[in-house]
Short mmCIF file of the C-alpha atoms (twelve columns), coordinates in Angstrom:
data_MODEL
# 
_entry.id   MODEL 
# 
loop_
_atom_site.group_PDB 
_atom_site.id 
_atom_site.type_symbol 
_atom_site.label_atom_id 
_atom_site.label_alt_id 
_atom_site.label_comp_id 
_atom_site.label_asym_id 
_atom_site.label_seq_id 
_atom_site.Cartn_x 
_atom_site.Cartn_y 
_atom_site.Cartn_z 
_atom_site.pdbx_PDB_model_num 
ATOM 1   C CA . MET A 1   -20.400 -8.596  5.470   1 
ATOM 2   C CA . TYR A 2   -21.088 -12.309 5.769   1 
ATOM 3   C CA . GLU A 3   -24.594 -11.832 4.361   1 
ATOM 4   C CA . LEU A 4   -23.111 -10.034 1.359   1 
ATOM 5   C CA . LEU A 5   -20.613 -12.852 0.851   1 
ATOM 6   C CA . ASP A 6   -23.472 -15.361 0.938   1 
ATOM 7   C CA . ARG A 7   -25.477 -13.440 -1.684  1 
ATOM 8   C CA . ILE A 8   -22.683 -12.856 -4.218  1 
ATOM 9   C CA . PRO A 9   -21.055 -16.104 -5.369  1 
ATOM 10  C CA . THR A 10  -18.122 -14.337 -7.069  1 
ATOM 11  C CA . LEU A 11  -17.130 -12.671 -3.798  1 
ATOM 12  C CA . SER A 12  -14.965 -14.552 -1.352  1 
ATOM 13  C CA . SER A 13  -13.067 -13.925 1.837   1 
ATOM 14  C CA . TYR A 14  -9.773  -15.485 2.929   1 
ATOM 15  C CA . PRO A 15  -7.637  -15.235 6.055   1 
ATOM 16  C CA . VAL A 16  -4.910  -12.590 6.143   1 
ATOM 17  C CA . ASP A 17  -2.174  -15.225 6.405   1 
ATOM 18  C CA . TYR A 18  -3.268  -16.416 2.958   1 
ATOM 19  C CA . VAL A 19  -3.925  -13.136 1.125   1 
ATOM 20  C CA . ASN A 20  -0.744  -11.522 2.509   1 
ATOM 21  C CA . ASP A 21  1.478   -14.513 1.724   1 
ATOM 22  C CA . PRO A 22  4.123   -13.331 -0.792  1 
ATOM 23  C CA . SER A 23  4.136   -16.739 -2.513  1 
ATOM 24  C CA . VAL A 24  0.360   -16.508 -3.041  1 
ATOM 25  C CA . ILE A 25  0.614   -12.904 -4.278  1 
ATOM 26  C CA . ALA A 26  3.395   -13.942 -6.675  1 
ATOM 27  C CA . LYS A 27  1.151   -16.536 -8.348  1 
ATOM 28  C CA . ASN A 28  -0.502  -13.597 -10.110 1 
ATOM 29  C CA . ASP A 29  1.365   -12.057 -13.049 1 
ATOM 30  C CA . ASN A 30  1.867   -8.291  -13.356 1 
ATOM 31  C CA . VAL A 31  1.188   -7.489  -9.704  1 
ATOM 32  C CA . VAL A 32  1.693   -3.802  -8.957  1 
ATOM 33  C CA . SER A 33  2.021   -3.098  -5.258  1 
ATOM 34  C CA . ILE A 34  1.763   0.568   -4.254  1 
ATOM 35  C CA . ASN A 35  2.560   1.404   -0.647  1 
ATOM 36  C CA . SER A 36  3.139   4.643   1.189   1 
ATOM 37  C CA . THR A 37  5.659   5.410   3.883   1 
ATOM 38  C CA . ILE A 38  6.137   8.089   6.513   1 
ATOM 39  C CA . GLU A 39  9.818   8.461   5.644   1 
ATOM 40  C CA . ILE A 40  12.589  6.815   3.642   1 
ATOM 41  C CA . ASP A 41  16.257  7.029   4.487   1 
ATOM 42  C CA . LEU A 42  19.093  7.538   2.030   1 
ATOM 43  C CA . THR A 43  19.745  3.787   1.851   1 
ATOM 44  C CA . GLY A 44  16.118  3.142   0.811   1 
ATOM 45  C CA . ALA A 45  14.812  1.717   4.096   1 
ATOM 46  C CA . CYS A 46  11.233  2.744   4.934   1 
ATOM 47  C CA . ASN A 47  9.450   3.603   8.167   1 
ATOM 48  C CA . ALA A 48  5.712   3.339   7.563   1 
ATOM 49  C CA . LYS A 49  4.550   3.014   11.179  1 
ATOM 50  C CA . HIS A 50  6.105   5.493   13.613  1 
ATOM 51  C CA . LEU A 51  5.940   9.272   13.762  1 
ATOM 52  C CA . LYS A 52  7.582   11.415  16.445  1 
ATOM 53  C CA . GLY A 53  8.315   8.383   18.620  1 
ATOM 54  C CA . HIS A 54  4.771   7.009   18.581  1 
ATOM 55  C CA . GLN A 55  3.031   4.387   16.518  1 
ATOM 56  C CA . TYR A 56  1.053   6.263   13.879  1 
ATOM 57  C CA . SER A 57  -0.213  3.424   11.696  1 
ATOM 58  C CA . VAL A 58  0.217   -0.254  10.943  1 
ATOM 59  C CA . SER A 59  1.986   -1.604  7.913   1 
ATOM 60  C CA . GLY A 60  -0.958  -3.775  6.882   1 
ATOM 61  C CA . GLY A 61  1.163   -6.307  5.035   1 
ATOM 62  C CA . GLN A 62  3.389   -3.775  3.279   1 
ATOM 63  C CA . LEU A 63  6.460   -6.002  3.246   1 
ATOM 64  C CA . ASP A 64  4.382   -9.003  2.129   1 
ATOM 65  C CA . PHE A 65  3.050   -7.119  -0.893  1 
ATOM 66  C CA . VAL A 66  6.433   -5.561  -1.690  1 
ATOM 67  C CA . ARG A 67  7.971   -9.030  -1.807  1 
ATOM 68  C CA . GLY A 68  4.994   -10.642 -3.539  1 
ATOM 69  C CA . ALA A 69  5.039   -8.047  -6.323  1 
ATOM 70  C CA . TYR A 70  8.786   -8.489  -6.756  1 
ATOM 71  C CA . LEU A 71  8.322   -12.262 -7.143  1 
ATOM 72  C CA . SER A 72  5.385   -11.848 -9.545  1 
ATOM 73  C CA . LYS A 73  6.163   -12.258 -13.260 1 
ATOM 74  C CA . ASN A 74  6.511   -8.667  -14.571 1 
ATOM 75  C CA . GLY A 75  5.509   -7.387  -11.126 1 
ATOM 76  C CA . LYS A 76  6.437   -3.995  -9.707  1 
ATOM 77  C CA . SER A 77  6.627   -2.687  -6.190  1 
ATOM 78  C CA . ILE A 78  6.276   1.053   -5.699  1 
ATOM 79  C CA . ILE A 79  6.842   3.107   -2.563  1 
ATOM 80  C CA . ALA A 80  5.042   6.436   -3.017  1 
ATOM 81  C CA . LEU A 81  5.361   9.464   -0.768  1 
ATOM 82  C CA . THR A 82  5.302   13.229  -0.862  1 
ATOM 83  C CA . SER A 83  8.756   14.732  -0.522  1 
ATOM 84  C CA . ARG A 84  7.817   16.916  2.472   1 
ATOM 85  C CA . THR A 85  5.583   16.745  5.510   1 
ATOM 86  C CA . SER A 86  2.124   18.318  5.279   1 
ATOM 87  C CA . ASN A 87  3.348   21.509  6.967   1 
ATOM 88  C CA . GLN A 88  6.195   21.672  4.395   1 
ATOM 89  C CA . LYS A 89  8.805   22.017  7.186   1 
ATOM 90  C CA . TYR A 90  10.523  18.647  6.959   1 
ATOM 91  C CA . SER A 91  11.777  16.324  4.276   1 
ATOM 92  C CA . LYS A 92  10.458  12.773  4.229   1 
ATOM 93  C CA . ILE A 93  13.709  11.677  2.585   1 
ATOM 94  C CA . VAL A 94  16.024  11.562  5.573   1 
ATOM 95  C CA . PRO A 95  19.591  10.560  6.433   1 
ATOM 96  C CA . ARG A 96  18.363  8.200   9.189   1 
ATOM 97  C CA . LEU A 97  14.903  6.859   10.027  1 
ATOM 98  C CA . SER A 98  13.202  8.186   13.157  1 
ATOM 99  C CA . GLY A 99  11.372  4.899   13.708  1 
ATOM 100 C CA . PRO A 100 11.779  1.194   13.023  1 
ATOM 101 C CA . VAL A 101 12.259  -0.238  9.544   1 
ATOM 102 C CA . THR A 102 9.009   -1.433  7.968   1 
ATOM 103 C CA . THR A 103 10.495  -2.321  4.587   1 
ATOM 104 C CA . PRO A 104 14.245  -3.008  4.410   1 
ATOM 105 C CA . ARG A 105 16.330  -1.202  1.809   1 
ATOM 106 C CA . ASN A 106 17.072  -4.405  -0.124  1 
ATOM 107 C CA . ASP A 107 13.341  -4.871  -0.752  1 
ATOM 108 C CA . VAL A 108 12.669  -1.318  -1.979  1 
ATOM 109 C CA . HIS A 109 12.843  -0.901  -5.735  1 
ATOM 110 C CA . LEU A 110 10.700  1.853   -7.262  1 
ATOM 111 C CA . VAL A 111 10.282  5.053   -5.246  1 
ATOM 112 C CA . VAL A 112 8.039   7.912   -6.381  1 
ATOM 113 C CA . THR A 113 7.546   11.494  -5.173  1 
ATOM 114 C CA . GLU A 114 6.155   14.557  -6.917  1 
ATOM 115 C CA . TYR A 115 9.692   15.080  -8.265  1 
ATOM 116 C CA . GLY A 116 9.918   11.827  -10.186 1 
ATOM 117 C CA . ALA A 117 10.641  8.144   -9.821  1 
ATOM 118 C CA . VAL A 118 13.806  6.112   -9.285  1 
ATOM 119 C CA . ASN A 119 14.579  2.410   -9.362  1 
ATOM 120 C CA . LEU A 120 16.907  1.487   -6.498  1 
ATOM 121 C CA . LYS A 121 17.258  -2.161  -7.518  1 
ATOM 122 C CA . GLY A 122 20.914  -3.044  -7.902  1 
ATOM 123 C CA . LEU A 123 22.230  0.373   -6.873  1 
ATOM 124 C CA . SER A 124 25.053  0.786   -4.376  1 
ATOM 125 C CA . SER A 125 24.389  2.682   -1.150  1 
ATOM 126 C CA . SER A 126 25.891  5.886   -2.545  1 
ATOM 127 C CA . GLU A 127 23.962  5.519   -5.818  1 
ATOM 128 C CA . SER A 128 20.737  4.962   -3.869  1 
ATOM 129 C CA . ALA A 129 21.410  8.083   -1.807  1 
ATOM 130 C CA . GLU A 130 21.972  10.183  -4.939  1 
ATOM 131 C CA . ALA A 131 18.838  8.787   -6.579  1 
ATOM 132 C CA . LEU A 132 16.700  9.477   -3.506  1 
ATOM 133 C CA . ILE A 133 18.085  12.994  -3.101  1 
ATOM 134 C CA . SER A 134 16.863  13.688  -6.646  1 
ATOM 135 C CA . LEU A 135 13.326  12.954  -5.382  1 
ATOM 136 C CA . ALA A 136 13.556  15.386  -2.461  1 
ATOM 137 C CA . HIS A 137 12.098  18.878  -2.514  1 
ATOM 138 C CA . PRO A 138 14.781  21.260  -3.884  1 
ATOM 139 C CA . ASP A 139 14.963  23.062  -0.509  1 
ATOM 140 C CA . PHE A 140 16.251  19.840  1.080   1 
ATOM 141 C CA . ARG A 141 18.722  18.635  -1.542  1 
ATOM 142 C CA . THR A 142 21.839  20.264  -0.061  1 
# 
């Protein structure tokens, strides 16, 4: 990788504490941050790291980019997920997270599933719950 960086002057590499800094991200206008999550609860909080009691992945700066996009002029932060697990047995929109919070509910704005998109910004807890239920698979909306 270093040889490639040496050969291409327009390519550069920076430390993660710089590129994941929300204030640095926000210096760019129109940032669109798209992150996935394992599950989202009815308040809008996301768990993007733990599955069935075990660490499944790392967040890789998810919260940094969520916040950086929010601070960016005309920026948007999107949490995208399928409404159900791959075996179709479980909803990913849940009453309570099964793992720790990766992105707090107050930082989650746009949420997208195959059933649409909602903007949670400024919604009350009950409004957020209703909006998120509208994104769930119909079998899990009751």
